[in-house]
N, C-alpha and C positions, 0 to 999 in steps of 0.2 A: 765691379768697376763699372765708369762710364767714359764714353767718347767725348772728345772736345764739343760743344754745341755747333751746330749748322746753321746758317743764315739763309734759308731758302727766299724766294722773293714770292709773295701772295699780294694779288689786286686787293685792296680795300675800297672802302667806299669812296665815291665823288672821283674815282680813278688814282686817287693818292695810294701808294702802297700802305701794306699793312706789316709792321716791322716784328718779327718773330724769331726766337731762337727754337732749335730742335736739339734735343738731348737724347741719346741712343745709348742703349748698353754697349759696353766694350766688345767688339767684332761687328756691331750694327745689328745683331740678330734681336727682334722685338719678339718677347716671348710672352708676355703677360697683357699685352695689349696696348693701346694708345691712350693718352690723357691730354688734356689741356690745361694749363695752368693760368689763372689772372691773378695779376699783383694788385697790392694796395693802393690806395689813392695817391699817397706821397711818394710811391715806388716806381719801378720800372721791372722789366722782364730781366734785367740783370742785377737787380737788387739782392743783398746778401740771403735773404730768406729763400726768395724764387730760386736762385742758382743752387743752394743748398740742399731744398727739397726737390726740385729736379733731378738733380745729379743722385740724391739717394733713391729716388723712384727709377732710375735709369738701371743703377747698379741692381736693382730686385727685377730687371727685365722689361720694365716698362719704356716706350717711346714718350717723350713729354715735349709738347709744342707749348713755348711759354709765349702768350701774347703781350705784346708792349702798347699797351693804350696810349702811353705818353707820345709815342711817336719817337721817342729819344734815340739819338745816334748822332755821330759826327757831322756837324754841320748843319743839324735840322732844328727847325723852331718847334717844341712841342706844340701840338693843338689844344685847344681850349678844352677841359674835360667835358664830358657828355655821357651821362649814366646809360642812356638808351643806346647811343652810338657804341658804347662799350658792348653792350649784350648783342649787337648787331655784329662786333668784330668776332665774339667768341662764335656766333652760327657761321660766319664767312670763315674763319679758322677750320672748324669742325667740318665744312665743305670741300675744303682744301684737303684736308688730311683724308677724307673719304674717297676722293678722287687720285690722291697722290701715293697713299699708303692703304689704310683702312680706316674707318669711321671709328671715332673716339668712343671708349667704352666707359670712362672716368673724366669726370670734372672737378677741379681743384680750385678754391678761391681764397684768397687771403685779404681780411678786411673788407672795404667795399668791393674788391673783387669776388669774394665769397657771396655777397649779394646778388653780385652779376652773374654769377654761375647758378644760382637758385630762379634768377628770372629766365635764363636761357636754358636750363636742363627740360622743361616742359616741350621744347620745340626740336628737340633732338631724339628721336625714336631709338637710335642706337646705345645712347649712354645708358649705363646701368647702376652706375652708383656716382655721389655728388658728395664731396668732403668740404667743409667750410672752416677756416682758422681763423678765430677772432674777428667774424663777421656780423654787422650790426642786423638787425631785423629789418630794418628800411633803410631805403637810400637817403631819406632825410636826416638821418643822423648826423650824416658828415655836416650839416649846416651848423650844429654846435661847436664844431671844430673851427669854422671860418669866421664866427663872431661878426664884426661890423662889414666883414668884407662881403657877406650873402646881402646885407643892407644895401650895401654901395652898388653891388651888382643889379639888384631889383631897381635902384633908383636911377643909376647912370647908363645901364647897360652891360657893364662890365667893372670888373676891380681885378687889380694885380697883387698876388702875393708871393712872399718869397719862398722859394721851395729849393733845398739845399744851396747850391753854389749860384742857381739862377731864380726865374719866376716862374708863375703858373697863373694863367688869367682865368677868370671865374666869370662867367657870363650869366645874363639874365635867365637864357633858356636851361642852362645847368641847374640854377636854383629852383627855376619852375618845374624843370622836369623830374628832380629827385623829390620835389615835396608830392608831386603827382604818382610817381610809380608805386605800385602796390606788390609786393613780394609774398607776403604771409598767407593771403588769401588763396595762392595757387597752391601751396605747399601740401594741403589735402588731395590733391589730384597728381601729386609729383609722379607716383608710380615707379619710384626708383629709390633704392637704398639710400639713407642718408646718414653722414658720420658729422656730429658737430664737434669742433675741437676749440677749447677757449680756455686761457688762463684766468683765474679766479682773481688774479693781483691786475688784471688787465687795467690800465689808467686812461686807454682811451675808448676804448670799446667796453663797457661793463659787463659783467657775466649773466644780467638779465637778458640782454640783448640774446644770448645763445638760449637762454630759457626759453624766450618767445618762440624763435624758431623750432625747437626740441617739441614744444608742446603744439606748434601749429601743424607739425609734419606726422605721418601716418607711419607705422611699421612697414618694414624695417627701417630702424633707426636706432643709432647709438651715440652715445657722447663720452668724450674723453677729455679729462683735464689735462691742460698744460703746466700745471702746478705753479712754480715760480717764473716762468718765461715773461719776457716783455712783451707789448704788442706786436713788434716788428720781428720777432724770433730771432734777434740777433745773435742769440747764444748758438754756437755751433752745435752743443749737445741738445739743445731745444727742436733745432730744425732736423736734425738727424732721427730723433726721436719721432718727430711728426712723420717724417717721411716712411719710416719702418712701420708705423702703427697704420698709415694709410694703405701701403702696401700690402700687408697682409690683411687688413679689413677689405679691402676693394677685392682681392682675389677670390673671396667667397662669391661675389658678386658678378664677378666680370669672367668667369669660366663657366663653362657648360658642366652637366653632370659628370662627363667623362673625361674632365680635366683641360679640354681644350679651351683656348679662348674665343670668345665670342667673336663674331665677323670672319673668322679663319676660313678659308676655303680649304676642304679637305684634300690632302696631298699636295697642296701648292705650298711652294718655299713662301717664307715670310719676304715681303718686298724690300725691306730693308737692308737683310741679310744678303738677298740677290745683289741688291745695289753696290753693297759693301765687297761683295766678291767680284763683280764686276769692274767697280773701281780700282781695285788691287790687282786685276789681274793685268797681264802684257796687253798692251793694244795690238790691235791686227795688223797684219803686214800692208804697207803702203799700197794702195788702191783696192782693199778688201773691205768690204762693209759686214760688220755681224749683227744681226739681229735675233733676240733670245726673249723668251717669255720671262716677265720678271714676276708674276704672282699678284699685281695689281689688276684684280677684278678677271674677268674671263679672257679678256684681250689684250692686256696689258703687254708692252714688249720694252725691252731697252736697245736703243741703237746705237752700236758703237762704230765711229768712222774715225781712224787714228786714235789721238787722245781725247778725242770729243764723243762725250756721252749726252744722248737725248732720250726722249721717251715717244712712244707711238701708241695710238690708242684709236678706238672709235667713241662717235657720240653715244650718249647715253640710249638715244632713241634706236638706234641699232645693236645694243648689247653690251656696249663697252661703258667706261666710266668718265670718258673724256678727259682722261690723265695725260694725254699729248696728241700732238698733230694725227689725222689720220693718213692711211698710205698715200691716198691721192693728193693729200696736202702736202706731203713731201715732195711728190712729182710736180705739183704746181711750183712748189719752193725752188726745186731744181731748175725748172724752166726760167722761172722768174730772175734768179741769181744769175742764171747764163747769160740772160737777156742783157740785165744790165750791166756785168761786166764787158761784155762784148762790144756795147754801145760806149761804155767809158774809154776802153782801149782805144777804140777807133777814134774818139773825139780827142783823146790826149795825143795820139799820134799826128792828128790834123792841127793840134794848137786850137780847137776850136773853142769858144767860152762857153762850155757846159758846166752849169753849176751842180746840178744835182740829176739823178735819174730815179722815177719811182715806177715800179711796175706792180699792177694789180691783175690778179687771175683769179678765173672761176671756172670748175669743170661740172660738165652736165652731159646725161646721155640723153640724146633725142632721136625721134623716130625719122630714118633717113629721107622718108618722102618729106620730111618737114625741113631739109637742109637742101636750098637752092644750089649752093657751092659744091656738094658731095657727088661724087661719080656712082656711090654704092647708093642703090633705090630701096633695098629690103632690109627689116629689122631695126636695131639700132645703133647709132655710131656715138663715138665720144666726141665732145666739143670744148675746146678751151677758148676762152674769151680771154685776151690779154689787151691790157690798156696801158700805153705808156706815156708817163708825163716826162717832160724834158724842159729842166728847168734853166734859165739863162738867157743872156742876150743872143740867141742864135737867128738867123734869117731863114728864110721860109727854104730856101733850097739846102743849107745844112740841116734842117730838121726833117727834110723829106728823105736825106741821104741817110741820117740815122736811123729813121724807121725802116727802110730798107735793109740796112745792116743787121737789124734786129732779127731778122728772120735767118742771118747766117749763123746764128748762135750755135756752137756744137749740139747742145742738148734739142734745139730746135729741128736740127738737120736729123737726128738720130730718132726723134719721133716720127718724122717723115719718111724715113727709110725702113728698109726690111729688117727686122729685128729677130734674132736667133736666140731663144733662152734656153740655155743646156743645163739639164738638172739632173744630178746624180746623188745616189744614198752615200753618207759616209758613216765611219764608226766614231765614237765619242774618242 
């Protein structure tokens, strides 16, 4: 069984979000490793084939991240397709997985998504197996199905095609990009297990395309016929068969000789399992904060404040995976939030026209002798720089008073007061 898919937020190219769906085994424990699924050109991450295969793999213990190249979602206008950008999206998704859970060990691509995972795989060192389903051997193959639209895009810069109940815009950059992209040449240096799945009666991407991929690749490589399946794998039985074969085949390459999945830290709990247990547990009492290791790298922790769940980590440079804010980041966030709220409450009480407060903070350790305002003259001290932006038609006196009030926020006072931290050992 598999749990309903999650929709985490991933930062994509140019600041726009990269829509993804994440499928987990029932209970949340990922035992077989993480996979990325890339959908076909006319599909989305929520297409029938993508959904059935992802859920089938999740039922076998895989965590599956489905990348949505179309950016489809409620109220979203799909971006123009771009093969090179699709490859970069796969790389971005893999980086997010590595920071948040574990590096992906398996890539799966359907149709043009299969060509995209072949292009992305050499750049992902942790990936050990790649599976394609009905994939063309070259991105340029898609132009045969665009017909006149490809020529129009070259001449006019863009062409609009019907796609399901909507449309898709094909640009000159897309047409030129797929013509220039070379995938087969890199298969000889893939150094990963390859599974080519194709239906002999596929009317969209002929079986010859699968032959070209298989011949260009080096062993270990496998070919599995999908028999009478159609290109989109609309049949439930066909999708279930594909998922079962991929899961059984990949297990040979994504596990170590002792049967453990690659990328798992010895003795560490699976991050998804820890998150599931954390989410299911009772929230801590009011006024209490609970921080517990979550298995996401050496320093990853899950922070619980009431019903709120957050992550904490350290940057890669100091031994973490950058899976969440660092401890000092949370300290600055607490001071910044307290400062903003204190200013807001005072301005509202006075009826002043304060539109918005923005507080920017930074922390550093400096030599005491370099701090002209500090009483301490030896060793190093902590310095927090705080910048406050007050938006709104405030006069000079109002601004000066609000800046004075900023120093009266409770967290600011705590940081300037004598603090006693009482620590005791407790049993589980």
